Phi, psi and omega in degrees: 000136177261137182241145178250139182279028178205182182302165180276347179278128181303330175298338179272359185303126172264121183295341179279341180275147174235152181292164178227138171295136180300333179255332188237000175092207190302148172263161176250160178284142186251131180287125178297138181263348187225160177298327183292313180298320175296316181295322183296325180144205180266126179256144176232148179220154174288143180261001177293135176309122176078002180276128176264008182294135179217160176211153181238123172265096193293145185292167175294324179301311181298310178305320178288322176301312183291327174300315184290329174292320179298316181304311185287332172295320178293320177296321182291327180281339177280000000 
């Protein structure tokens, strides 16, 4: 399980803080390999051998798109 040393709202993100792997401690920032990964936001990964834990701090663009999708879904359900 990944834990963040700050609030769950990305607006509260401290740029100096990093997420932590529940078993191995602080993660390190991973360099995005594709334009899509860069668009999504800032990626972190556990540095422990064979640990697959990763975390994403969503970009403002991704958060806006998800909010628009939620709004459209709510409107369709009503």
